[in-house]
N, CA and C atoms as an extended XYZ file, in Angstrom:
213
Properties=species:S:1:pos:R:3:atomname:S:1:resname:S:1:resid:I:1 pbc="F F F"
N       -82.882      -34.418       26.847 N   MET     1
C       -82.368      -34.969       25.612 CA  MET     1
C       -82.315      -36.492       25.752 C   MET     1
N       -82.749      -37.176       24.709 N   THR     2
C       -82.738      -38.630       24.697 CA  THR     2
C       -81.405      -39.134       24.174 C   THR     2
N       -80.873      -40.142       24.817 N   LYS     3
C       -79.629      -40.755       24.370 CA  LYS     3
C       -79.965      -42.077       23.692 C   LYS     3
N       -79.414      -42.284       22.501 N   LEU     4
C       -79.667      -43.505       21.751 CA  LEU     4
C       -78.373      -44.273       21.525 C   LEU     4
N       -78.504      -45.577       21.418 N   THR     5
C       -77.388      -46.425       21.004 CA  THR     5
C       -77.771      -47.001       19.655 C   THR     5
N       -76.905      -46.827       18.677 N   VAL     6
C       -77.196      -47.267       17.315 CA  VAL     6
C       -76.092      -48.204       16.855 C   VAL     6
N       -76.484      -49.291       16.199 N   GLN     7
C       -75.508      -50.223       15.654 CA  GLN     7
C       -75.492      -50.081       14.134 C   GLN     7
N       -74.297      -49.892       13.573 N   PHE     8
C       -74.105      -49.779       12.140 CA  PHE     8
C       -73.169      -50.888       11.672 C   PHE     8
N       -73.332      -51.272       10.420 N   THR     9
C       -72.334      -52.159        9.824 CA  THR     9
C       -71.039      -51.364        9.692 C   THR     9
N       -69.940      -52.063        9.472 N   ASP    10
C       -68.663      -51.376        9.285 CA  ASP    10
C       -68.711      -50.437        8.088 C   ASP    10
N       -69.372      -50.874        7.011 N   ASP    11
C       -69.483      -50.034        5.811 CA  ASP    11
C       -70.250      -48.744        6.102 C   ASP    11
N       -71.365      -48.864        6.827 N   MET    12
C       -72.159      -47.684        7.149 CA  MET    12
C       -71.395      -46.757        8.090 C   MET    12
N       -70.667      -47.314        9.024 N   ASP    13
C       -69.860      -46.491        9.927 CA  ASP    13
C       -68.784      -45.747        9.149 C   ASP    13
N       -68.215      -46.386        8.130 N   GLU    14
C       -67.201      -45.738        7.303 CA  GLU    14
C       -67.808      -44.555        6.543 C   GLU    14
N       -69.001      -44.743        6.007 N   VAL    15
C       -69.687      -43.653        5.308 CA  VAL    15
C       -69.960      -42.508        6.271 C   VAL    15
N       -70.450      -42.830        7.450 N   LEU    16
C       -70.731      -41.810        8.457 CA  LEU    16
C       -69.464      -41.054        8.842 C   LEU    16
N       -68.374      -41.782        9.028 N   GLU    17
C       -67.090      -41.158        9.368 CA  GLU    17
C       -66.622      -40.228        8.249 C   GLU    17
N       -66.743      -40.669        7.000 N   GLU    18
C       -66.335      -39.839        5.858 CA  GLU    18
C       -67.155      -38.552        5.796 C   GLU    18
N       -68.463      -38.674        6.003 N   LEU    19
C       -69.316      -37.488        5.993 CA  LEU    19
C       -68.933      -36.518        7.106 C   LEU    19
N       -68.694      -37.058        8.283 N   ALA    20
C       -68.326      -36.209        9.414 CA  ALA    20
C       -66.998      -35.506        9.167 C   ALA    20
N       -66.007      -36.251        8.730 N   GLU    21
C       -64.682      -35.667        8.497 CA  GLU    21
C       -64.708      -34.619        7.390 C   GLU    21
N       -65.427      -34.905        6.307 N   SER    22
C       -65.436      -33.977        5.175 CA  SER    22
C       -66.115      -32.655        5.511 C   SER    22
N       -66.951      -32.651        6.550 N   ARG    23
C       -67.657      -31.435        6.940 CA  ARG    23
C       -67.164      -30.844        8.258 C   ARG    23
N       -66.211      -31.511        8.870 N   GLY    24
C       -65.706      -31.019       10.151 CA  GLY    24
C       -66.738      -31.146       11.263 C   GLY    24
N       -67.541      -32.216       11.203 N   LEU    25
C       -68.596      -32.428       12.188 CA  LEU    25
C       -68.339      -33.713       12.967 C   LEU    25
N       -69.093      -33.857       14.058 N   ARG    26
C       -69.107      -35.128       14.773 CA  ARG    26
C       -70.165      -36.025       14.129 C   ARG    26
N       -70.030      -37.320       14.332 N   LYS    27
C       -71.003      -38.261       13.767 CA  LYS    27
C       -72.418      -37.937       14.234 C   LYS    27
N       -72.564      -37.561       15.477 N   THR    28
C       -73.872      -37.210       16.018 CA  THR    28
C       -74.495      -36.065       15.239 C   THR    28
N       -73.698      -35.066       14.895 N   GLN    29
C       -74.205      -33.929       14.127 CA  GLN    29
C       -74.654      -34.359       12.733 C   GLN    29
N       -73.905      -35.261       12.114 N   VAL    30
C       -74.284      -35.766       10.792 CA  VAL    30
C       -75.622      -36.494       10.881 C   VAL    30
N       -75.788      -37.328       11.898 N   LEU    31
C       -77.046      -38.058       12.064 CA  LEU    31
C       -78.215      -37.113       12.307 C   LEU    31
N       -78.021      -36.071       13.116 N   ARG    32
C       -79.087      -35.101       13.358 CA  ARG    32
C       -79.498      -34.411       12.061 C   ARG    32
N       -78.500      -34.014       11.272 N   ARG    33
C       -78.790      -33.361        9.988 CA  ARG    33
C       -79.524      -34.302        9.043 C   ARG    33
N       -79.134      -35.564        9.046 N   ALA    34
C       -79.778      -36.549        8.171 CA  ALA    34
C       -81.249      -36.717        8.544 C   ALA    34
N       -81.538      -36.768        9.834 N   VAL    35
C       -82.916      -36.916       10.290 CA  VAL    35
C       -83.743      -35.689        9.904 C   VAL    35
N       -83.193      -34.505       10.103 N   LEU    36
C       -83.914      -33.283        9.746 CA  LEU    36
C       -84.124      -33.172        8.239 C   LEU    36
N       -83.135      -33.583        7.465 N   LEU    37
C       -83.275      -33.562        6.010 CA  LEU    37
C       -84.368      -34.531        5.571 C   LEU    37
N       -84.398      -35.716        6.149 N   MET    38
C       -85.423      -36.697        5.807 CA  MET    38
C       -86.811      -36.161        6.143 C   MET    38
N       -86.943      -35.520        7.299 N   LYS    39
C       -88.226      -34.929        7.694 CA  LYS    39
C       -88.647      -33.860        6.700 C   LYS    39
N       -87.736      -32.988        6.305 N   TYR    40
C       -88.036      -31.923        5.346 CA  TYR    40
C       -88.471      -32.503        4.005 C   TYR    40
N       -87.729      -33.492        3.507 N   LEU    41
C       -88.059      -34.109        2.221 CA  LEU    41
C       -89.399      -34.830        2.274 C   LEU    41
N       -89.680      -35.538        3.357 N   ASP    42
C       -90.965      -36.224        3.518 CA  ASP    42
C       -92.117      -35.227        3.501 C   ASP    42
N       -91.965      -34.131        4.234 N   GLU    43
C       -93.026      -33.128        4.296 CA  GLU    43
C       -93.229      -32.454        2.939 C   GLU    43
N       -92.133      -32.163        2.249 N   ALA    44
C       -92.237      -31.539        0.924 CA  ALA    44
C       -92.932      -32.475       -0.058 C   ALA    44
N       -92.542      -33.729       -0.062 N   ALA    45
C       -93.158      -34.701       -0.970 CA  ALA    45
C       -94.635      -34.905       -0.638 C   ALA    45
N       -94.964      -34.966        0.634 N   ALA    46
C       -96.346      -35.178        1.059 CA  ALA    46
C       -97.240      -33.993        0.688 C   ALA    46
N       -96.659      -32.804        0.585 N   SER    47
C       -97.452      -31.617        0.244 CA  SER    47
C       -97.583      -31.432       -1.264 C   SER    47
N       -96.999      -32.361       -2.033 N   GLY    48
C       -97.119      -32.282       -3.482 CA  GLY    48
C       -95.988      -31.546       -4.165 C   GLY    48
N       -94.953      -31.206       -3.434 N   THR    49
C       -93.806      -30.512       -4.010 CA  THR    49
C       -92.962      -31.483       -4.823 C   THR    49
N       -92.569      -31.063       -6.031 N   ASP    50
C       -91.635      -31.855       -6.825 CA  ASP    50
C       -90.235      -31.644       -6.272 C   ASP    50
N       -89.513      -32.722       -6.081 N   LEU    51
C       -88.142      -32.659       -5.592 CA  LEU    51
C       -87.229      -32.966       -6.772 C   LEU    51
N       -86.430      -31.963       -7.164 N   VAL    52
C       -85.636      -32.069       -8.376 CA  VAL    52
C       -84.186      -31.699       -8.080 C   VAL    52
N       -83.265      -32.509       -8.612 N   LEU    53
C       -81.843      -32.190       -8.567 CA  LEU    53
C       -81.455      -31.664       -9.943 C   LEU    53
N       -80.760      -30.524       -9.998 N   ARG    54
C       -80.357      -29.944      -11.267 CA  ARG    54
C       -78.835      -29.815      -11.315 C   ARG    54
N       -78.229      -30.369      -12.351 N   ASP    55
C       -76.790      -30.250      -12.562 CA  ASP    55
C       -76.483      -28.803      -12.931 C   ASP    55
N       -75.629      -28.149      -12.167 N   ARG    56
C       -75.323      -26.730      -12.395 CA  ARG    56
C       -74.625      -26.483      -13.720 C   ARG    56
N       -73.911      -27.461      -14.208 N   VAL    57
C       -73.166      -27.297      -15.458 CA  VAL    57
C       -74.043      -27.575      -16.670 C   VAL    57
N       -74.698      -28.724      -16.672 N   THR    58
C       -75.461      -29.141      -17.854 CA  THR    58
C       -76.926      -28.729      -17.813 C   THR    58
N       -77.441      -28.423      -16.634 N   GLY    59
C       -78.854      -28.098      -16.488 CA  GLY    59
C       -79.749      -29.321      -16.466 C   GLY    59
N       -79.153      -30.505      -16.587 N   GLN    60
C       -79.926      -31.744      -16.570 CA  GLN    60
C       -80.601      -31.902      -15.212 C   GLN    60
N       -81.858      -32.325      -15.255 N   GLU    61
C       -82.631      -32.488      -14.031 CA  GLU    61
C       -83.007      -33.944      -13.804 C   GLU    61
N       -83.067      -34.310      -12.529 N   LYS    62
C       -83.529      -35.629      -12.110 CA  LYS    62
C       -84.534      -35.415      -10.989 C   LYS    62
N       -85.692      -36.018      -11.130 N   GLN    63
C       -86.713      -35.900      -10.101 CA  GLN    63
C       -86.519      -36.993       -9.059 C   GLN    63
N       -86.604      -36.603       -7.795 N   LEU    64
C       -86.526      -37.559       -6.694 CA  LEU    64
C       -87.936      -38.031       -6.372 C   LEU    64
N       -88.119      -39.324       -6.348 N   LEU    65
C       -89.412      -39.895       -5.982 CA  LEU    65
C       -89.247      -40.567       -4.630 C   LEU    65
N       -89.962      -40.052       -3.636 N   LEU    66
C       -89.823      -40.551       -2.274 CA  LEU    66
C       -91.119      -41.163       -1.799 C   LEU    66
N       -91.020      -42.264       -1.115 N   GLU    67
C       -92.177      -42.829       -0.429 CA  GLU    67
C       -92.265      -42.148        0.923 C   GLU    67
N       -93.444      -41.705        1.265 N   THR    68
C       -93.608      -41.047        2.561 CA  THR    68
C       -94.662      -41.781        3.371 C   THR    68
N       -94.563      -41.609        4.660 N   SER    69
C       -95.552      -42.214        5.544 CA  SER    69
C       -96.306      -41.132        6.305 C   SER    69
N       -96.122      -39.884        5.890 N   ILE    70
C       -96.822      -38.768        6.553 CA  ILE    70
C       -98.288      -38.808        6.142 C   ILE    70
N       -99.154      -38.723        7.103 N   ARG    71
C      -100.589      -38.782        6.833 CA  ARG    71
C      -101.232      -37.462        7.100 C   ARG    71
């Protein structure tokens, strides 16, 4: 396993802490999930999949447009 040292601004660290606390996770777990989510979204977008968020109440949809570097 590779060990990394990452520097965040205070604001970014606060966001990371909030995400970890709200889910009962460690910061490391939040970062791992974020990386895997980014990989999944990049691969989906690169394969031509539309990425859409749908409001469960109103049914309103918003399409996510992602720049990918997958070749």
